[in-house]
C-alpha positions as CSV (number, residue, x, y, z in Angstrom):
1,M,22.9,3.5,-15.7
2,S,25.3,1.0,-17.4
3,S,28.3,2.5,-15.6
4,Y,26.7,2.5,-12.2
5,R,27.8,-0.7,-10.3
6,R,27.7,-1.6,-6.6
7,E,29.7,-4.4,-4.9
8,L,27.5,-5.6,-2.1
9,K,27.5,-8.7,0.1
10,V,24.0,-10.2,-0.1
11,K,21.7,-8.7,-2.7
12,A,18.1,-9.8,-2.3
13,I,14.6,-8.8,-3.3
14,I,11.7,-9.4,-1.0
15,F,8.9,-10.1,-3.3
16,G,5.1,-10.3,-2.9
17,A,1.8,-8.5,-3.4
18,P,0.9,-5.3,-1.5
19,G,0.1,-6.3,2.0
20,A,2.1,-9.6,1.9
21,G,4.3,-8.4,4.7
22,K,7.4,-7.3,2.9
23,G,8.1,-4.5,5.3
24,T,7.6,-6.7,8.4
25,Y,9.8,-9.4,7.3
26,S,12.6,-7.3,5.7
27,T,12.8,-5.3,9.0
28,R,13.4,-8.5,10.9
29,L,15.8,-9.9,8.3
30,K,17.8,-6.6,8.5
31,T,18.6,-7.3,12.1
32,K,19.3,-11.0,11.6
33,L,21.5,-10.6,8.6
34,G,23.1,-7.2,9.2
35,V,21.9,-5.8,5.8
36,E,20.4,-2.6,4.7
37,V,16.7,-2.4,3.6
38,I,15.6,0.0,0.9
39,A,11.8,0.1,1.0
40,M,10.7,2.3,-2.0
41,G,7.1,2.7,-0.7
42,D,8.3,4.0,2.7
43,I,10.6,6.4,0.9
44,F,7.9,7.8,-1.3
45,R,5.5,8.1,1.6
46,A,8.0,10.0,3.7
47,Q,8.6,12.4,0.8
48,V,4.9,12.9,0.3
49,K,4.5,13.7,4.0
50,E,7.3,16.2,3.8
51,N,5.7,17.7,0.7
52,S,9.1,17.7,-1.0
53,E,9.5,18.1,-4.8
54,L,9.7,14.4,-5.1
55,G,6.7,14.0,-2.8
56,K,4.7,16.2,-5.1
57,K,5.6,14.1,-8.1
58,V,4.7,10.8,-6.6
59,K,1.6,11.8,-4.5
60,S,-1.0,11.2,-7.1
61,Y,0.5,7.8,-8.0
62,V,0.8,6.6,-4.4
63,E,-2.7,7.6,-3.4
64,K,-4.2,5.9,-6.4
65,G,-2.2,2.7,-5.8
66,A,-0.5,3.1,-9.3
67,L,3.1,2.5,-10.0
68,V,5.5,5.5,-9.9
69,P,7.2,6.0,-13.3
70,D,10.5,4.1,-13.8
71,E,12.7,7.1,-14.2
72,I,11.7,8.5,-10.8
73,V,12.0,5.1,-9.1
74,V,15.4,4.3,-10.5
75,E,16.9,7.7,-9.6
76,V,15.6,7.3,-6.0
77,L,17.0,3.8,-5.8
78,K,20.5,5.0,-7.0
79,Q,20.5,7.7,-4.3
80,H,19.7,5.3,-1.5
81,L,22.0,2.6,-2.8
82,A,24.9,5.1,-2.7
83,K,24.4,5.3,1.1
84,V,24.8,1.5,1.6
85,P,28.4,0.8,2.9
86,Q,30.6,-0.9,0.3
87,G,30.6,-4.6,1.0
88,A,27.4,-4.6,3.0
89,G,24.3,-6.4,1.9
90,V,20.9,-5.0,0.8
91,I,17.3,-6.2,0.6
92,L,15.1,-4.3,-1.9
93,D,11.4,-3.9,-0.9
94,G,9.2,-2.6,-3.7
95,F,11.8,-2.8,-6.5
96,P,11.7,-4.0,-9.2
97,R,8.1,-4.0,-10.0
98,T,8.3,-4.3,-13.8
99,L,10.5,-6.1,-16.2
100,E,12.1,-2.8,-17.3
101,Q,13.0,-2.1,-13.7
102,A,14.5,-5.6,-13.4
103,K,16.7,-5.1,-16.5
104,T,17.9,-1.8,-15.1
105,L,18.8,-3.4,-11.8
106,E,21.0,-5.8,-13.7
107,T,23.2,-2.8,-14.6
108,I,23.6,-2.0,-10.9
109,F,24.4,-5.4,-9.3
110,E,23.8,-9.2,-9.9
111,L,20.9,-10.5,-7.8
112,D,21.7,-13.3,-5.3
113,V,18.2,-14.4,-4.2
114,I,14.5,-13.7,-4.2
115,L,12.4,-13.9,-1.1
116,L,8.9,-14.6,-2.2
117,L,5.9,-14.1,0.1
118,E,2.8,-16.0,-1.0
119,V,-0.3,-14.8,0.8
120,P,-4.0,-15.3,-0.3
121,D,-5.9,-12.2,-1.4
122,W,-8.4,-12.5,1.4
123,I,-5.7,-12.2,4.0
124,I,-4.2,-9.2,2.3
125,I,-7.5,-7.4,2.0
126,E,-8.3,-8.1,5.6
127,R,-4.8,-6.9,6.8
128,L,-4.7,-3.7,4.7
129,S,-8.3,-2.6,5.2
130,S,-7.9,-2.8,8.9
131,R,-4.4,-1.2,9.1
132,R,-4.0,2.2,10.8
133,V,-0.9,4.4,10.8
134,C,0.1,7.2,13.2
135,K,0.2,10.6,11.5
136,N,3.0,11.7,13.8
137,C,5.6,8.8,14.1
138,G,4.4,6.4,11.4
139,A,3.8,3.5,13.9
140,V,1.5,0.8,12.4
141,Y,-1.5,-0.8,14.1
142,N,-4.3,-3.1,13.0
143,T,-7.9,-2.8,14.3
144,R,-8.2,-6.6,14.0
145,F,-5.2,-8.0,15.8
146,L,-2.8,-5.2,16.7
147,K,-4.9,-2.5,18.3
148,S,-3.7,0.6,20.1
149,K,-4.4,0.9,23.9
150,V,-6.7,3.8,23.2
151,E,-8.8,3.6,20.0
152,G,-7.5,6.0,17.3
153,I,-4.4,7.1,19.4
154,C,-0.8,6.0,19.0
155,D,0.7,4.2,22.0
156,K,4.1,5.6,21.3
157,C,3.5,9.3,20.8
158,D,-0.3,10.0,21.3
159,G,-0.5,10.9,17.6
160,E,-3.7,10.4,15.6
161,L,-4.2,7.1,13.8
162,Y,-5.6,7.1,10.3
163,Q,-6.3,4.8,7.3
164,R,-4.0,5.4,4.3
165,L,-5.9,6.3,1.1
166,D,-4.3,3.3,-0.6
167,D,-5.6,1.0,2.1
168,S,-9.3,1.4,1.1
169,S,-10.9,-1.8,-0.3
170,E,-11.3,-0.4,-3.8
171,V,-7.6,0.7,-4.0
172,I,-6.4,-2.6,-2.4
173,K,-8.1,-4.6,-5.2
174,K,-6.6,-2.4,-7.8
175,R,-3.1,-2.7,-6.3
176,L,-3.5,-6.5,-6.3
177,K,-4.6,-6.5,-10.0
178,I,-1.5,-4.3,-10.9
179,Y,0.7,-6.8,-9.0
180,Q,-0.7,-9.7,-11.0
181,D,-0.6,-7.9,-14.3
182,Q,2.7,-6.1,-14.1
183,T,4.9,-7.6,-11.3
184,S,4.2,-11.3,-11.2
185,P,5.9,-11.9,-14.6
186,L,9.1,-11.1,-12.9
187,L,9.0,-14.6,-11.3
188,V,9.1,-16.1,-14.7
189,Y,12.0,-13.8,-15.7
190,Y,14.1,-14.6,-12.7
191,K,13.3,-18.3,-13.0
192,E,14.8,-18.2,-16.5
193,K,17.8,-16.4,-15.0
194,N,18.2,-19.2,-12.5
195,V,18.1,-16.8,-9.6
196,P,17.5,-18.8,-6.3
197,L,14.0,-18.5,-5.0
198,I,12.9,-18.9,-1.3
199,T,9.1,-19.2,-1.0
200,S,7.3,-18.5,2.3
201,I,3.6,-19.4,2.4
202,T,1.1,-17.8,4.7
203,T,-2.3,-19.5,5.2
204,V,-3.3,-18.2,8.6
205,I,-3.8,-14.4,9.1
206,D,-2.2,-14.3,12.6
207,T,0.9,-16.3,11.8
208,P,3.8,-14.8,13.9
209,P,6.4,-13.1,11.6
210,E,9.2,-14.8,13.5
211,T,8.0,-18.2,12.3
212,L,8.5,-17.3,8.6
213,V,11.7,-15.4,9.3
214,E,13.3,-18.4,10.8
215,Q,12.3,-20.5,7.8
216,M,13.8,-17.9,5.5
217,L,17.0,-17.9,7.5
218,E,17.3,-21.7,7.3
219,E,16.9,-21.6,3.5
220,L,19.5,-18.7,3.2
221,E,21.9,-20.8,5.3
222,K,21.5,-23.6,2.8
223,L,22.5,-21.2,0.1
224,K,25.5,-20.1,2.2
225,M,24.1,-16.5,2.4
226,T,24.1,-16.2,6.2
């Protein structure tokens, strides 16, 4: 890994507990900043759906809410970073999740900024336990505040909506504990490295994503990253 380096424009991590909204915000920032987003969770779930060799390897980890082994995650990250145009920017969603992964990332590029999403556990549990996903196209709904027009049916393709196994209350609590035990120490690590940190705090469950995105963009502009 030490010989693998990428020269990219803006190099960011969007950081937060499962259900904090990393995918929601990184997708919007992708459009605003013109960067690529590498979402490890989405990549693994797609592979599981395709029943690929990689999917078979990670299926048991994803469904239990456990972390996929570092060697698998790093190899997949390298493959997707190789597709990012030279000189473009990138936001990593779901990597790194451990100190070892963070140290490996340093051999690939120097991190510019961390986007930290702070969301209370009760909001996360409410969001995830009421989330539903289309089996066909992957569109995401919520039985609380983003319902489909017809219950259980996707508005876009008429596919069946289902609850992911890792969105059950028991698994959510386990994922949050894993986050606190294994991933939160990364904040201390990056603070010691003096990596700029932009913190966005959510206190209301129905806060429009655009509100926090604009706040992030303002802070990125102050750091001359927009």
